DSSP file (Angstrom, degrees, kcal/mol; ACC not computed):
  #  RESIDUE AA STRUCTURE BP1 BP2  ACC     N-H-->O    O-->H-N    N-H-->O    O-->H-N    TCO  KAPPA ALPHA  PHI   PSI    X-CA   Y-CA   Z-CA
    1    1 A M              0   0    0      0, 0.0     2,-0.1     0, 0.0     0, 0.0   0.000 360.0 360.0 360.0 136.7 -198.4   25.0   22.9
    2    2 A N     >  -     0   0    0      1,-0.1     4,-2.0    49,-0.0     5,-0.1  -0.397 360.0-102.9 -88.4 171.0 -197.6   27.8   25.3
    3    3 A S  H  > S+     0   0    0      1,-0.2     4,-2.0     2,-0.2     5,-0.1   0.860 118.0  52.8 -60.4 -39.3 -194.7   27.9   27.8
    4    4 A F  H  4 S+     0   0    0      1,-0.2     4,-0.4     2,-0.2    -1,-0.2   0.890 108.9  48.5 -69.2 -39.2 -196.8   27.0   30.8
    5    5 A T  H >4 S+     0   0    0      1,-0.2     3,-1.0     2,-0.2     4,-0.4   0.901 110.4  53.7 -64.6 -40.0 -198.3   23.9   29.2
    6    6 A A  H >< S+     0   0    0     -4,-2.0     3,-0.9     1,-0.2    -2,-0.2   0.897 110.0  45.1 -63.0 -41.5 -194.8   22.8   28.2
    7    7 A I  T 3< S+     0   0    0     -4,-2.0    -1,-0.2     1,-0.2    -2,-0.2   0.405  87.4  89.4 -88.2   5.8 -193.3   23.0   31.6
    8    8 A A  T <  S+     0   0    0     -3,-1.0    -1,-0.2    -4,-0.4    -2,-0.2   0.785  74.7  80.6 -66.8 -25.1 -196.3   21.3   33.2
    9    9 A D  S <> S-     0   0    0     -3,-0.9     4,-2.1    -4,-0.4     5,-0.2  -0.698  80.0-141.5 -84.5 129.9 -194.4   18.1   32.6
   10   10 A P  H  > S+     0   0    0      0, 0.0     4,-2.2     0, 0.0     5,-0.1   0.850 100.0  53.8 -62.1 -35.4 -191.7   17.3   35.2
   11   11 A T  H  > S+     0   0    0      2,-0.2     4,-2.1     1,-0.2     5,-0.1   0.924 109.3  48.1 -65.2 -42.4 -189.2   15.9   32.7
   12   12 A R  H  > S+     0   0    0      2,-0.2     4,-2.4     1,-0.2    -1,-0.2   0.889 109.7  52.8 -66.2 -37.6 -189.5   19.1   30.5
   13   13 A R  H  X S+     0   0    0     -4,-2.1     4,-2.6     1,-0.2    -1,-0.2   0.919 108.9  50.3 -61.5 -41.6 -189.0   21.2   33.6
   14   14 A Q  H  X S+     0   0    0     -4,-2.2     4,-2.3     2,-0.2    -2,-0.2   0.881 108.9  51.5 -64.2 -37.3 -185.8   19.3   34.4
   15   15 A I  H  X S+     0   0    0     -4,-2.1     4,-2.6     2,-0.2    -1,-0.2   0.926 110.3  48.7 -64.3 -43.8 -184.6   19.8   30.9
   16   16 A V  H  X S+     0   0    0     -4,-2.4     4,-1.4     1,-0.2    -2,-0.2   0.924 111.4  49.9 -61.5 -43.9 -185.2   23.5   31.2
   17   17 A E  H  < S+     0   0    0     -4,-2.6     4,-0.4     1,-0.2    -1,-0.2   0.890 111.0  49.9 -61.5 -39.6 -183.3   23.6   34.5
   18   18 A L  H >< S+     0   0    0     -4,-2.3     3,-1.3     1,-0.2    -2,-0.2   0.924 110.9  48.3 -63.9 -45.3 -180.5   21.7   32.9
   19   19 A L  H >< S+     0   0    0     -4,-2.6     3,-1.3     1,-0.3    47,-0.5   0.688  95.6  72.9 -72.0 -17.6 -180.3   24.1   30.0
   20   20 A A  T 3< S+     0   0    0     -4,-1.4    -1,-0.3     1,-0.3    -2,-0.2   0.744  95.1  54.9 -65.6 -20.8 -180.3   27.0   32.4
   21   21 A R  T <  S-     0   0    0     -3,-1.3    -1,-0.3    -4,-0.4    -2,-0.2   0.528 129.0 -65.9 -88.2  -7.3 -176.8   26.0   33.3
   22   22 A G    <   -     0   0    0     -3,-1.3    -1,-0.3    -4,-0.2    42,-0.1  -0.650  68.3 -45.7 140.9 164.1 -175.7   26.2   29.6
   23   23 A P        -     0   0    0      0, 0.0     2,-0.3     0, 0.0    42,-0.2  -0.230  53.4-173.9 -60.9 148.6 -176.2   24.7   26.1
   24   24 A R  E     -A   64   0A   0     40,-2.3    40,-3.4     4,-0.0     2,-0.1  -0.985  25.7-111.3-142.9 151.0 -176.1   20.9   25.8
   25   25 A S  E  >  -A   63   0A   0     -2,-0.3     4,-2.4    38,-0.3    38,-0.2  -0.454  33.0-114.8 -75.9 156.9 -176.2   18.4   23.0
   26   26 A S  H  > S+     0   0    0     36,-2.0     4,-2.7     1,-0.2     5,-0.2   0.879 118.0  52.6 -61.7 -36.5 -179.3   16.3   22.6
   27   27 A S  H  > S+     0   0    0     35,-0.2     4,-1.9     2,-0.2    -1,-0.2   0.882 108.4  50.1 -68.3 -36.5 -177.3   13.1   23.5
   28   28 A D  H  > S+     0   0    0      2,-0.2     4,-0.6     1,-0.2    -2,-0.2   0.923 112.3  47.6 -65.1 -43.8 -176.0   14.7   26.7
   29   29 A I  H >< S+     0   0    0     -4,-2.4     3,-1.4     1,-0.2    -2,-0.2   0.952 112.3  49.1 -60.4 -49.4 -179.5   15.7   27.7
   30   30 A A  H >< S+     0   0    0     -4,-2.7     3,-1.6     1,-0.3     5,-0.3   0.837 102.3  62.6 -61.5 -33.9 -180.8   12.2   26.9
   31   31 A S  H 3< S+     0   0    0     -4,-1.9    -1,-0.3     1,-0.3    -2,-0.2   0.673  96.8  60.0 -67.4 -14.8 -178.1   10.6   28.9
   32   32 A R  T << S+     0   0    0     -3,-1.4     2,-0.3    -4,-0.6    -1,-0.3   0.416  98.2  68.6 -93.6   1.5 -179.3   12.2   32.1
   33   33 A F  S <  S-     0   0    0     -3,-1.6     7,-0.1     2,-0.2   -22,-0.0  -0.895  75.2-132.5-125.1 152.4 -182.8   10.7   32.0
   34   34 A A  S    S+     0   0    0     -2,-0.3     2,-0.3     2,-0.0    -3,-0.1  -0.039  82.4  86.1 -92.2  31.2 -184.1    7.2   32.5
   35   35 A V  S    S-     0   0    0     -5,-0.3    -2,-0.2     1,-0.1     5,-0.0  -0.812  90.6 -79.6-123.0 168.5 -186.2    7.3   29.4
   36   36 A S     >  -     0   0    0     -2,-0.3     4,-2.0     1,-0.1     3,-0.5  -0.254  35.3-117.6 -67.8 153.1 -185.4    6.6   25.8
   37   37 A P  H  > S+     0   0    0      0, 0.0     4,-2.4     0, 0.0     5,-0.1   0.843 117.0  57.2 -56.8 -33.3 -183.6    9.2   23.6
   38   38 A S  H  > S+     0   0    0      2,-0.2     4,-1.8     1,-0.2     5,-0.1   0.857 104.5  51.6 -68.9 -32.4 -186.6    9.3   21.4
   39   39 A A  H  > S+     0   0    0     -3,-0.5     4,-2.0     2,-0.2    -1,-0.2   0.915 110.7  47.8 -67.0 -42.0 -188.8   10.3   24.4
   40   40 A I  H  X S+     0   0    0     -4,-2.0     4,-2.8     1,-0.2    -2,-0.2   0.894 107.9  56.3 -64.3 -38.8 -186.3   13.1   25.2
   41   41 A S  H  X S+     0   0    0     -4,-2.4     4,-2.0     1,-0.2    -1,-0.2   0.898 106.9  49.4 -58.3 -40.8 -186.4   14.1   21.6
   42   42 A Q  H  X S+     0   0    0     -4,-1.8     4,-2.1     2,-0.2    -1,-0.2   0.904 110.2  50.2 -66.1 -40.6 -190.2   14.5   21.8
   43   43 A H  H  X S+     0   0    0     -4,-2.0     4,-2.4     1,-0.2    -2,-0.2   0.916 110.4  50.0 -62.1 -42.5 -189.8   16.6   25.0
   44   44 A L  H  X S+     0   0    0     -4,-2.8     4,-2.3     1,-0.2    -1,-0.2   0.874 107.9  54.1 -64.3 -36.6 -187.3   18.8   23.3
   45   45 A K  H  X S+     0   0    0     -4,-2.0     4,-2.5     2,-0.2    -1,-0.2   0.913 109.0  48.0 -62.7 -42.9 -189.7   19.2   20.3
   46   46 A V  H  X S+     0   0    0     -4,-2.1     4,-2.0     2,-0.2    -2,-0.2   0.924 112.1  49.2 -63.5 -44.3 -192.4   20.4   22.7
   47   47 A L  H  <>S+     0   0    0     -4,-2.4     5,-3.0     1,-0.2     6,-1.1   0.868 111.6  49.6 -64.3 -35.6 -190.0   22.8   24.4
   48   48 A K  H ><5S+     0   0    0     -4,-2.3     3,-1.5     4,-0.2    -2,-0.2   0.919 109.3  50.8 -68.5 -43.7 -188.9   24.1   21.0
   49   49 A T  H 3<5S+     0   0    0     -4,-2.5    -2,-0.2     1,-0.3    -1,-0.2   0.865 109.9  51.0 -60.0 -36.7 -192.6   24.6   19.9
   50   50 A A  T 3<5S-     0   0    0     -4,-2.0    -1,-0.3    -5,-0.2    -2,-0.2   0.422 115.7-119.7 -81.0   1.1 -193.2   26.5   23.1
   51   51 A K  T < 5S+     0   0    0     -3,-1.5    19,-1.8     2,-0.2    20,-0.4   0.813  81.9 119.2  62.5  33.3 -190.2   28.7   22.4
   52   52 A L  S   <S+     0   0    0     -5,-3.0    15,-2.6    18,-0.2     2,-0.3   0.705  77.2  24.8 -95.5 -25.6 -188.5   27.6   25.6
   53   53 A V  E     -B   66   0A   0     -6,-1.1     2,-0.3    13,-0.3    13,-0.2  -0.947  64.9-158.8-132.7 157.5 -185.5   26.1   23.8
   54   54 A R  E     -B   65   0A   0     11,-2.8    11,-2.1    -2,-0.3     2,-0.4  -0.929  13.6-139.8-130.0 160.2 -183.8   26.6   20.5
   55   55 A V  E     -B   64   0A   0     -2,-0.3     2,-0.5     9,-0.2     9,-0.2  -0.938   8.1-163.2-126.0 142.2 -181.5   24.2   18.6
   56   56 A E  E     -B   63   0A   0      7,-2.5     7,-3.1    -2,-0.4     2,-0.6  -0.991  18.7-138.9-121.3 129.2 -178.4   24.7   16.6
   57   57 A V  E     +B   62   0A   0     -2,-0.5     2,-0.5     5,-0.2     5,-0.2  -0.778  21.3 179.5 -90.2 124.4 -177.3   22.0   14.2
   58   58 A A  E >   -B   61   0A   0      3,-2.9     3,-2.4    -2,-0.6     2,-0.3  -0.877  61.0 -65.9-126.9  96.3 -173.5   21.4   14.3
   59   59 A A  T 3  S-     0   0    0     -2,-0.5    -1,-0.0     1,-0.3     0, 0.0  -0.458 120.1 -12.2  59.0-117.7 -172.6   18.6   11.9
   60   60 A Q  T 3  S+     0   0    0     -2,-0.3     2,-0.3    -3,-0.1    -1,-0.3   0.505 124.4  85.9 -88.8  -4.6 -174.2   15.5   13.4
   61   61 A R  E <   - B   0  58A   0     -3,-2.4    -3,-2.9   -35,-0.0     2,-0.5  -0.685  62.0-150.5-102.7 150.2 -175.0   17.1   16.7
   62   62 A R  E     - B   0  57A   0     -2,-0.3   -36,-2.0    -5,-0.2     2,-0.6  -0.984  14.5-158.8-115.5 122.7 -177.9   19.2   17.8
   63   63 A I  E     -AB  25  56A   0     -7,-3.1    -7,-2.5    -2,-0.5     2,-0.3  -0.896   7.6-160.4-106.1 123.6 -177.1   21.7   20.5
   64   64 A Y  E     +AB  24  55A   0    -40,-3.4   -40,-2.3    -2,-0.6     2,-0.3  -0.796  15.7 165.2-104.9 144.4 -180.0   23.0   22.6
   65   65 A E  E     - B   0  54A   0    -11,-2.1   -11,-2.8    -2,-0.3   -45,-0.1  -0.964  44.4 -80.1-147.5 163.3 -180.1   26.1   24.7
   66   66 A L  E     - B   0  53A   0    -47,-0.5     2,-0.6    -2,-0.3   -13,-0.3  -0.343  38.9-134.6 -64.7 145.9 -182.8   28.2   26.4
   67   67 A D     >  -     0   0    0    -15,-2.6     4,-1.9     1,-0.1     3,-0.4  -0.918   5.3-147.5-104.3 120.6 -184.8   30.5   24.2
   68   68 A R  H  > S+     0   0    0     -2,-0.6     4,-3.0     1,-0.2     5,-0.2   0.816  91.4  64.8 -58.1 -33.7 -185.2   33.9   25.7
   69   69 A E  H  > S+     0   0    0      1,-0.2     4,-1.4     2,-0.2    -1,-0.2   0.938 108.5  37.1 -59.0 -50.1 -188.6   34.5   24.1
   70   70 A G  H  > S+     0   0    0    -19,-1.8     4,-1.7    -3,-0.4   -18,-0.2   0.885 117.0  51.7 -70.7 -38.8 -190.3   31.7   26.0
   71   71 A V  H  X S+     0   0    0     -4,-1.9     4,-2.6   -20,-0.4    -2,-0.2   0.898 108.1  52.7 -64.7 -39.5 -188.4   32.3   29.2
   72   72 A D  H  X S+     0   0    0     -4,-3.0     4,-2.7    -5,-0.2    -1,-0.2   0.839 103.7  57.7 -65.1 -32.3 -189.3   36.0   29.1
   73   73 A E  H  X S+     0   0    0     -4,-1.4     4,-1.7    -5,-0.2    -1,-0.2   0.935 111.1  41.9 -61.5 -45.4 -193.0   35.0   28.7
   74   74 A I  H  X S+     0   0    0     -4,-1.7     4,-2.4     2,-0.2    -2,-0.2   0.915 114.0  52.0 -67.0 -43.3 -192.8   33.1   32.0
   75   75 A S  H  X S+     0   0    0     -4,-2.6     4,-2.3     1,-0.2    -2,-0.2   0.896 107.8  52.1 -61.2 -41.7 -190.8   35.8   33.7
   76   76 A G  H  X S+     0   0    0     -4,-2.7     4,-1.7     2,-0.2    -1,-0.2   0.900 109.7  48.9 -61.9 -41.8 -193.3   38.5   32.7
   77   77 A W  H  X S+     0   0    0     -4,-1.7     4,-2.0     1,-0.2    -2,-0.2   0.922 110.5  50.6 -64.1 -43.9 -196.1   36.4   34.2
   78   78 A L  H  X S+     0   0    0     -4,-2.4     4,-2.7     1,-0.2    -2,-0.2   0.878 105.8  56.4 -62.8 -37.0 -194.2   35.9   37.4
   79   79 A D  H  X S+     0   0    0     -4,-2.3     4,-2.1     1,-0.2    -1,-0.2   0.897 106.8  49.8 -60.4 -40.3 -193.5   39.7   37.6
   80   80 A Q  H  X S+     0   0    0     -4,-1.7     4,-1.9     2,-0.2    -1,-0.2   0.909 111.3  48.4 -64.6 -41.7 -197.3   40.3   37.5
   81   81 A V  H  X S+     0   0    0     -4,-2.0     4,-2.1     1,-0.2    -2,-0.2   0.905 109.8  52.5 -65.4 -41.1 -197.9   37.8   40.3
   82   82 A R  H  X S+     0   0    0     -4,-2.7     4,-2.8     1,-0.2    -1,-0.2   0.898 106.6  53.4 -62.3 -39.6 -195.1   39.3   42.3
   83   83 A L  H  X S+     0   0    0     -4,-2.1     4,-2.5     2,-0.2    -1,-0.2   0.911 106.3  53.3 -60.8 -42.4 -196.7   42.8   42.0
   84   84 A F  H  X S+     0   0    0     -4,-1.9     4,-1.9     1,-0.2    -1,-0.2   0.945 114.0  41.5 -56.1 -49.7 -200.0   41.3   43.2
   85   85 A W  H  X S+     0   0    0     -4,-2.1     4,-3.0     1,-0.2     5,-0.2   0.861 110.4  56.7 -70.7 -34.7 -198.3   40.0   46.3
   86   86 A A  H  X S+     0   0    0     -4,-2.8     4,-2.5     1,-0.2    -1,-0.2   0.930 108.7  47.6 -61.0 -44.3 -196.2   43.1   46.8
   87   87 A D  H  X S+     0   0    0     -4,-2.5     4,-2.2     2,-0.2    -1,-0.2   0.920 113.8  47.4 -61.7 -43.8 -199.3   45.2   47.0
   88   88 A K  H  X S+     0   0    0     -4,-1.9     4,-2.2    -5,-0.2    -2,-0.2   0.909 113.5  47.0 -64.9 -42.9 -201.0   42.8   49.4
   89   89 A L  H  X S+     0   0    0     -4,-3.0     4,-2.5     2,-0.2    -1,-0.2   0.877 110.5  52.7 -69.1 -36.4 -197.9   42.6   51.7
   90   90 A D  H  X S+     0   0    0     -4,-2.5     4,-2.2    -5,-0.2    -2,-0.2   0.916 110.4  48.4 -62.4 -42.5 -197.5   46.4   51.6
   91   91 A A  H  X S+     0   0    0     -4,-2.2     4,-2.2     2,-0.2    -2,-0.2   0.896 111.3  50.3 -64.7 -40.0 -201.2   46.8   52.7
   92   92 A L  H  X S+     0   0    0     -4,-2.2     4,-2.4     2,-0.2    -2,-0.2   0.924 110.1  49.6 -63.3 -44.8 -200.6   44.2   55.5
   93   93 A E  H  X S+     0   0    0     -4,-2.5     4,-2.2     1,-0.2    -2,-0.2   0.906 109.5  52.2 -61.2 -41.3 -197.6   46.1   56.7
   94   94 A K  H  X S+     0   0    0     -4,-2.2     4,-1.7     1,-0.2    -1,-0.2   0.912 110.9  47.1 -60.4 -44.0 -199.5   49.3   56.7
   95   95 A E  H  X S+     0   0    0     -4,-2.2     4,-1.7     1,-0.2    -1,-0.2   0.875 110.7  52.1 -67.0 -37.7 -202.3   47.8   58.8
   96   96 A M  H  X S+     0   0    0     -4,-2.4     4,-1.2     1,-0.2    -1,-0.2   0.886 108.2  51.1 -66.9 -37.3 -199.8   46.2   61.2
   97   97 A R  H  X S+     0   0    0     -4,-2.2     4,-1.4     1,-0.2    -1,-0.2   0.861 105.8  56.0 -67.8 -34.9 -198.1   49.6   61.7
   98   98 A K  H  X S+     0   0    0     -4,-1.7     4,-0.8     1,-0.2     3,-0.3   0.912 105.4  52.8 -59.8 -42.5 -201.5   51.2   62.4
   99   99 A G  H  < S+     0   0    0     -4,-1.7     3,-0.3     1,-0.2    -1,-0.2   0.809 106.5  52.4 -65.0 -31.1 -202.0   48.6   65.2
  100  100 A R  H  < S+     0   0    0     -4,-1.2    -1,-0.2     1,-0.2    -2,-0.2   0.802 102.9  58.3 -75.1 -29.7 -198.7   49.5   66.8
  101  101 A K  H  <        0   0    0     -4,-1.4    -1,-0.2    -3,-0.3    -2,-0.2   0.715 360.0 360.0 -75.4 -20.7 -199.4   53.2   67.0
  102  102 A T     <        0   0    0     -4,-0.8    -1,-0.2    -3,-0.3    -2,-0.1   0.465 360.0 360.0 -89.7 360.0 -202.6   52.8   69.0
């Protein structure tokens, strides 16, 4: 599963937003949602498969944090989209300036 498919789900997006503030244990993540811990575990598994989160096992706890690889994939795509709009907006500004000179 790719990063975009993984974040299509609102719960998974919320988990990513939560982890953007720092690493969290799976139980802490689960406590913030009105679904079962096993459902959150499945969401975390999808995010891990998509390389959006990684997990570190610390004794009985699993600590999740964002994985730069998946986040960079999304960031790279957004950079391309921004370039598209930057070019369009630059062209619009150029045309508007032409109109002012006449």
